[in-house]
C-alpha positions in Angstrom: 15.2 10.4 -2.2 18.7 10.9 -3.5 20.1 14.4 -4.1 19.9 13.8 -7.9 16.2 12.8 -7.6 15.5 15.9 -5.4 17.1 18.1 -8.1 15.1 16.4 -10.8 11.8 16.8 -8.9 12.5 20.4 -8.1 13.5 21.2 -11.8 10.4 19.4 -13.1 8.1 21.3 -10.6 9.7 24.7 -11.5 9.5 24.0 -15.3 5.8 23.1 -15.3 5.1 26.1 -13.1 7.1 28.4 -15.3 6.0 27.1 -18.7 2.4 26.0 -18.0 1.4 27.9 -14.9 0.8 24.7 -12.9 1.4 25.3 -9.2 3.4 22.8 -7.1 1.3 20.2 -5.3 2.1 17.0 -3.4 2.3 13.8 -5.4 2.2 15.5 -8.8 5.9 15.2 -9.8 7.5 11.8 -9.4 10.6 10.1 -10.9 11.6 6.5 -10.8 14.4 4.2 -11.7 13.5 2.3 -14.9 13.6 -1.5 -14.7 15.6 -1.6 -17.9 18.7 0.6 -17.6 18.8 1.2 -21.4 15.9 3.6 -20.7 18.1 5.9 -18.6 18.9 6.4 -15.0 15.6 8.0 -14.1 12.2 8.4 -15.8 8.9 10.2 -15.4 5.5 10.0 -16.9 4.7 13.6 -15.9 4.0 14.8 -19.5 1.2 12.2 -20.0 -0.3 13.0 -16.6 -0.5 16.7 -17.6 -2.3 16.0 -21.0 -5.7 17.2 -19.9 -4.5 20.0 -17.6 -2.3 21.5 -20.2 -4.4 20.6 -23.3 -1.5 19.5 -25.4 0.0 16.3 -26.8 2.2 14.6 -24.2 5.2 14.5 -26.5 4.9 18.2 -27.0 4.6 18.8 -23.3 7.7 16.5 -22.8 9.8 18.6 -25.2 9.0 21.7 -23.2 9.9 19.9 -19.9 13.1 18.6 -21.5 14.3 22.1 -22.2 13.5 23.4 -18.7 15.3 20.5 -16.9 18.4 20.7 -19.1 18.7 24.4 -18.1 18.2 23.7 -14.4 20.1 20.4 -13.7 23.7 20.4 -15.0 24.1 16.8 -13.7 21.8 15.6 -16.5 23.8 14.5 -19.5 20.9 13.5 -21.8 17.1 13.4 -22.0 15.2 11.2 -24.3 11.4 11.3 -25.0 10.1 7.8 -25.6 6.8 6.3 -26.7 3.7 8.4 -26.0 5.6 10.8 -23.8 7.9 9.1 -21.2 10.8 11.3 -20.3 14.1 9.4 -19.6 17.1 11.0 -18.0 20.7 10.0 -18.2 22.9 11.4 -15.4 26.6 12.2 -15.8 28.5 9.3 -14.2 30.4 11.6 -11.9 27.2 13.1 -10.6 25.5 9.7 -10.1 28.5 8.7 -8.0 28.1 11.6 -5.7 25.9 9.4 -3.5 29.1 7.5 -2.4 30.3 10.5 -0.3 26.8 10.9 1.1 26.8 7.3 2.3 30.3 7.6 3.7 29.4 10.7 5.6 26.1 9.4 7.0 27.3 5.9 7.8 24.6 4.0 9.8 22.1 6.9 9.3 22.1 6.6 5.5 18.6 5.8 4.4 16.9 7.8 7.2 14.5 10.4 5.9 11.9 12.9 7.1 8.8 11.7 5.2 7.0 11.0 8.5 7.2 14.6 9.5 7.1 13.7 13.2 3.6 12.2 13.0 2.8 10.4 16.3 1.9 6.8 15.5 1.4 3.9 17.8 1.8 0.3 16.5 0.3 -2.5 18.5 1.4 -6.0 17.6 1.7 -9.6 18.9 -0.6 -9.0 22.0 -1.0 -12.7 22.5 -2.6 -14.0 25.7 0.0 -14.9 28.3 -1.3 -18.5 28.4 1.4 -20.3 26.5 4.5 -19.9 24.3 4.4 -17.9 21.0 3.8 -19.9 17.9 4.3 -19.3 14.1 1.2 -17.1 13.7 2.5 -14.9 16.5 6.0 -14.9 14.9 4.8 -13.4 11.6 3.1 -10.5 13.4 6.0 -10.0 15.7 8.7 -9.6 13.1 6.4 -7.6 10.8 5.6 -5.2 13.6 9.2 -4.9 14.6 10.4 -4.2 11.1 7.6 -1.8 10.4 8.4 0.3 13.5 12.1 0.3 12.5 11.1 1.7 9.2 8.7 4.3 10.7 11.4 5.5 13.1 14.0 5.7 10.2 11.4 7.8 8.3 10.9 10.5 10.9 7.7 9.2 12.6 7.3 9.6 16.3 6.6 5.9 16.8 5.7 3.8 19.9 5.8 0.0 19.9 3.1 -1.4 22.1 2.1 -4.9 23.4 -1.5 -5.2 24.8 -1.5 -7.9 27.4 -4.8 -9.8 27.4 -4.4 -10.8 31.0 -8.0 -10.7 32.2 -11.0 -12.8 31.6 -11.9 -16.5 31.1 -8.6 -17.6 29.4 -6.5 -16.3 32.3 -8.9 -17.9 34.8 -8.5 -21.2 33.0 -4.7 -20.8 33.1 -4.9 -20.4 36.9 -7.0 -23.5 37.3 -4.7 -25.5 35.0 -1.5 -24.6 36.8 -3.1 -25.3 40.2 -4.3 -28.7 39.0 -0.8 -29.6 37.7 0.6 -28.4 41.0 -1.7 -30.8 42.9 -0.8 -33.6 40.5 2.9 -33.0 41.2 2.2 -33.9 44.8 0.3 -37.0 43.9 -3.2 -35.7 44.2 -5.8 -36.7 41.6 -7.0 -33.5 40.0 -8.9 -32.9 36.8 -7.9 -30.0 34.5 -10.8 -27.8 33.4 -12.4 -28.7 30.1 -11.2 -25.4 28.6 -7.8 -25.6 30.4 -4.3 -25.6 29.1 -2.7 -29.0 28.7 0.7 -28.0 27.3 4.1 -28.9 28.8 4.7 -25.2 29.7 1.9 -25.5 32.3 3.5 -28.6 33.8 6.8 -26.8 33.9 5.3 -23.8 35.7 3.6 -26.0 38.3 6.9 -27.8 38.9 8.8 -24.5 39.3 6.3 -23.3 41.9 6.4 -26.7 43.7 10.2 -26.8 43.9 10.2 -23.2 45.1 7.3 -23.2 47.6 6.9 -26.9 48.5 3.4 -28.2 49.3 2.2 -25.1 51.2 -0.5 -24.3 48.7 -2.3 -27.6 49.4 -3.4 -26.5 52.8 -4.4 -22.9 52.3 -7.8 -21.5 51.4 -8.8 -22.8 47.9 -9.7 -19.3 46.6 -6.4 -17.9 47.9 -4.5 -20.7 46.2 -6.3 -20.2 43.0 -5.7 -16.5 42.9 -2.0 -17.1 43.6 -1.6 -19.7 40.8 -3.6 -17.4 38.4 -1.2 -14.6 39.1 2.0 -16.7 39.0 1.0 -18.5 35.9 0.3 -15.3 34.1 3.5 -13.7 35.3 5.7 -16.7 34.3 4.1 -17.1 30.9 4.5 -13.4 30.2 8.2 -13.5 31.2 8.7 -16.4 28.8 6.9 -14.4 26.0 9.2 -11.4 26.6 12.3 -13.7 26.6 11.2 -15.3 23.3 10.5 -11.9 21.7 13.9 -10.6 22.8 15.5 -13.8 21.3 13.6 -13.0 18.1 14.9 -9.4 18.2 11.5 -7.9 18.6 11.4 -5.0 21.0 8.6 -3.0 22.6 8.5 0.4 24.3 5.2 -0.1 26.1 3.3 -3.0 27.7 -0.3 -2.2 28.5 -2.2 -4.7 30.7 -5.9 -5.3 30.3 -6.1 -6.0 34.0 -4.5 -2.7 34.8 -7.1 -1.0 32.6 -9.8 -2.7 34.6 -8.2 -2.0 38.0 -7.7 1.7 37.4 -11.4 2.3 36.7 -10.6 3.2 33.1 -13.5 1.2 31.8 -16.1 2.9 34.0 -14.7 6.3 32.9 -14.9 5.2 29.3 -18.5 4.2 29.7 -19.3 7.5 31.2 -17.7 9.3 28.3 -19.8 7.3 25.9 -22.9 8.0 27.8 -22.2 11.7 27.9 -21.9 11.6 24.1 -25.3 9.8 23.9 -23.6 6.7 22.3 -25.0 4.1 24.7 -28.5 2.8 25.6 -30.0 0.1 27.8 -32.0 -2.7 26.3 -33.2 -5.9 28.0 -30.8 -5.4 30.9 -27.7 -5.0 28.7 -25.8 -1.8 27.8 -25.3 -1.2 24.1 -23.3 1.1 21.9 -24.7 2.8 18.8 -22.1 1.7 16.4 -24.5 1.2 13.4 -24.6 5.0 13.1 -20.9 4.8 12.1 -20.9 1.9 9.6 -21.1 -1.2 11.8 -23.6 -3.8 10.7 -25.3 -3.9 14.2 -25.0 -2.2 17.6 -22.7 -3.9 20.1 -23.1 -5.0 23.7 -20.7 -3.3 26.2 -22.1 -4.8 29.4 -24.0 -8.0 29.5 -27.1 -8.7 31.6 -25.0 -10.4 34.3 -23.0 -7.2 34.7 -19.8 -8.4 33.1 -18.1 -6.6 30.2 -17.7 -7.9 26.7 -14.3 -8.1 25.2 -15.3 -5.0 23.2 -15.5 -2.7 26.2 -11.9 -2.8 27.5 -10.7 -2.7 23.9 -12.5 0.6 23.5 -11.0 1.9 26.7 -7.5 0.8 25.5 -7.8 2.5 22.1 -9.1 5.7 23.7 -6.1 5.6 26.0 -3.9 5.5 23.0 -5.4 8.6 21.5 -5.4 10.3 24.9 -1.6 9.9 25.0 -1.4 12.1 21.9 -1.0 9.5 19.1 -2.9 10.6 16.0 -2.5 7.4 14.0 -3.0 3.9 15.4 -1.9 0.7 13.7 -3.0 -2.7 14.9 -1.6 -6.0 13.5 -4.4 -8.6 14.0 -4.7 -12.2 13.1 -7.0 -13.3 10.3 -9.6 -14.5 12.8 -10.1 -10.8 13.9 -11.2 -9.7 10.4 -14.8 -9.2 11.5 -13.7 -7.2 14.5 -12.2 -4.3 12.4 -15.4 -2.5 11.4 -16.8 -2.4 14.9 -13.6 -1.0 16.4 -13.2 1.6 13.7 -16.9 2.5 14.1 -16.4 2.9 17.8 -13.4 5.2 17.5 -15.2 7.3 14.9 -18.2 7.5 17.2 -16.0 8.8 20.0 -14.9 11.7 17.8 -11.6 10.5 16.5 -10.8 11.1 12.8 -12.1 8.5 10.4 -9.1 6.5 9.0 -6.9 7.2 11.9 -7.3 3.6 13.2 -5.6 1.3 10.7 -5.7 -2.5 11.0 -3.4 -4.9 9.0 -4.5 -8.5 8.9 -1.9 -11.2 9.4 -2.6 -14.1 7.1 -1.9 -17.7 8.0 1.5 -19.4 7.9 2.0 -22.9 6.6 5.4 -24.5 7.5 6.7 -26.7 4.7 9.7 -29.0 4.6 10.6 -30.7 1.3 7.0 -30.2 0.1 5.4 -31.7 3.2 3.5 -29.6 5.7 4.9 -29.5 9.2 2.4 -28.9 11.9 3.8 -30.3 15.2 6.9 -29.9 17.2 9.0 -33.1 17.3 9.9 -32.4 20.9 6.5 -31.7 22.4 3.9 -32.8 19.8 2.4 -29.4 20.0 2.5 -26.4 17.6 6.0 -25.3 16.7 7.1 -22.3 18.8 9.1 -19.2 17.7 12.1 -20.4 19.8 12.1 -23.9 18.2 12.0 -22.4 14.7 14.9 -20.0 15.5 16.9 -22.8 17.1 16.4 -24.8 13.9 17.1 -22.3 11.1 18.5 -19.3 12.9 17.0 -15.9 13.8 18.2 -14.3 10.5 16.5 -16.8 8.2 13.3 -16.9 10.4 12.9 -13.1 10.3 13.8 -12.7 6.6 11.4 -15.4 5.4 8.5 -14.0 7.4 9.2 -10.5 6.0 9.7 -11.5 2.3 6.0 -11.8 1.5 3.2 -9.2 2.0 1.4 -9.6 5.2 -2.0 -10.0 3.6 -1.0 -13.1 1.6 -0.8 -16.7 2.9 2.7 -17.7 3.5 4.2 -21.1 2.7 7.4 -21.0 4.8 9.9 -23.3 3.2 11.9 -24.4 6.2 14.2 -26.7 4.0 15.2 -23.7 2.0 15.7 -21.5 5.1 18.2 -24.1 6.4 20.4 -24.0 3.3 23.7 -22.1 3.3 23.7 -21.5 -0.5 22.7 -18.7 -2.8 19.3 -20.3 -3.1 18.5 -19.0 0.3 17.7 -15.3 -0.1 19.0 -14.2 3.3 22.3 -16.2 2.8 22.6 -14.6 -0.7 22.2 -11.1 0.8 24.5 -11.7 3.8 27.2 -13.3 1.5 27.1 -10.0 -0.6 28.0 -8.1 2.6 30.7 -10.6 3.5 32.3 -10.2 0.1 32.5 -6.4 0.5 34.1 -6.9 3.9 36.6 -9.3 2.4 37.8 -6.5 0.1 37.9 -3.8 2.7 39.9 -6.0 5.2 42.8 -6.1 2.7 43.2 -2.3 2.5 43.6 0.7 4.8 41.1 3.4 5.6 38.7 4.1 2.8 37.8 7.7 2.2 35.6 9.5 -0.3 37.0 10.9 -3.5 36.7 14.4 -4.9 35.3 12.9 -8.1 34.4 9.5 -9.6 35.1 10.0 -13.3 36.3 6.4 -13.7 33.2 4.5 -12.5 31.7 4.0 -15.9 30.9 0.2 -16.2 27.4 -1.1 -16.3 28.0 -3.0 -13.0 29.1 0.2 -11.3 26.3 2.3 -12.6 23.6 -0.3 -11.6 25.1 -0.4 -8.1 25.2 3.4 -7.8 21.6 3.8 -8.9 20.5 1.1 -6.4 22.4 2.8 -3.5 20.9 6.2 -4.5 17.4 4.8 -4.3 17.6 3.5 -0.7 16.2 6.5 1.3 13.3 6.7 -1.2 12.6 3.0 -0.7 12.7 3.3 3.1 10.3 6.2 3.1 7.9 4.4 0.7 8.0 1.1 2.7 7.2 3.0 5.9 4.3 5.0 4.4 2.8 1.8 2.8 3.6 -0.3 5.9 5.4 -2.8 3.7 8.6 -4.2 5.1 8.6 -6.7 2.3 9.7 -3.9 0.0 13.0 -3.7 1.9 13.5 -7.5 1.2 12.9 -6.8 -2.5 15.4 -3.9 -2.3 18.0 -6.1 -0.5 17.8 -8.8 -3.1 18.4 -6.3 -5.9 21.2 -4.6 -4.1 22.9 -8.0 -3.3 22.6 -8.9 -7.0 24.4 -5.7 -8.0 27.0 -6.2 -5.3 27.8 -9.7 -6.5 28.0 -8.4 -10.1 30.3 -5.6 -9.1 32.5 -8.0 -7.1 32.8 -10.4 -10.1 33.3 -7.9 -12.9 35.2 -5.0 -11.3 38.8 -5.4 -10.2 39.0 -3.4 -7.0 42.4 -4.1 -5.3 44.0 -4.9 -8.7 42.5 -2.0 -10.6 44.3 -0.5 -13.6 45.5 2.5 -11.6 45.5 3.9 -8.1 42.7 6.5 -8.8 40.3 3.8 -10.1 41.2 1.6 -7.1 40.3 4.4 -4.7 37.0 5.1 -6.4 36.0 1.5 -6.5 37.0 1.0 -2.8 34.8 4.0 -1.9 31.9 2.4 -3.9 32.4 -0.9 -2.2 32.3 0.6 1.2 29.2 2.6 0.4 27.5 -0.5 -0.9 28.4 -2.4 2.3 27.0 0.4 4.5 23.8 0.5 2.5 23.3 -3.2 2.6 24.0 -3.4 6.3 21.5 -0.5 7.0 18.9 -2.3 4.9 19.4 -5.6 6.7 19.2 -3.7 10.1 15.7 -2.5 9.1 14.7 -6.1 8.7 16.4 -7.1 12.0 18.9 -9.3 10.2 22.6 -9.3 10.9 25.2 -8.4 8.3 28.1 -10.8 8.9 31.6 -9.7 7.9 32.8 -13.3 7.3 30.9 -16.4 6.0 
């Protein structure tokens, strides 16, 4: 929230308390930037929302509010009451421009806010099995989780980025058998891959890597020893590749939690004991069940099967309890659409364990369809398999890949237009935004150090006012995008800011301004706009080039 917005909100709160006896409460007083700038710099529908509480006509309430705000906020030049009771505010140009010096002082920290109030939040994303390279479905979750955690950290949350490694169970067993089979084939032995094995070129490459390093020594050792080795090495090498691809995609993590580690440390047994002590489990027909129906699930769930093995649900419960045990009060999981039916049972399990209802949040990642010139692209030209993150980034660049994944809400299906993402024209939204930053830099390169001005009385054009309002809104947008877990709102903001920067660049003479004072004011505005755009792109993990 900009300083002007803060003053307006405070003045509105004080006025309705003073004039109507309405105490301050969170979420009551809100101001916004009108879509049409002919309706002022800011607006509020507060008078209409107070109609029942005050018992008066909204326009009458608005007149009273108008008087109170004019007395309290000297930066307000004019207030107009429109329609059924909208209140529109016009800010003195010199006051609106005060944001410039704020941006120049805060630099890369502009946009940061304290709306998170230090809340401890753990975000788990990607968490793909280490059985092959990451593909487009993983890519969308990876970049969304990365951008979300950047927003949370910028908004004052105590945020941890976590990857849960599914490195135990049948899939990993099949990986071990697959790598071992390919290793034997490398040395000319006839060996069948398991029916549910992994047939991709990555498995062939891992087997070759081990063969070139170790020779044929594993052909003559105990079969079980060889299998355990290839299971371990296959998992390790696949995970290393995943980490490298995520780093290439600019997706970072603070914590990597292994399912195998959870099993090896006895955490599952301790979790089952905790559940038993809370009378949440029972035996039936040789299996161990959890009473999840008492907490909204459609049926009770098996924790331990009749053969003594655990279901996938059991280590997942242990993992989530471990998250809470580390002090995190809110958990966010980004899961694929195929996990939709899993949400209720996990939330029921956490509520049953005594954790607050609503503290486990799950955002579903909808499917991605890659399209090139209207034709769906399903397979990699190189391998004939699904296209990987690395292949996509090598084709269109990391910036375009990240931006296109973030531009649409996570819960909507995404048609990823790879042809548009390749373009280096203003049709491509990321190019359009980056070009706006490069244009600002082209101005600043031709001058000396740019400092803030004592006042900005000369910034009166429509292009300058639009740009100033958009810059002022940035901290508010960041806080809102973090709270709503919507990085796509930053993409929307970036496009609007870029539009205003391009308009300012075209319409306002900066280096050739009419006088030196106007030149200095416009240079300061240009620099503030560049800083804001760079900060916004950083939250998306997109670079802000100085030349294009």
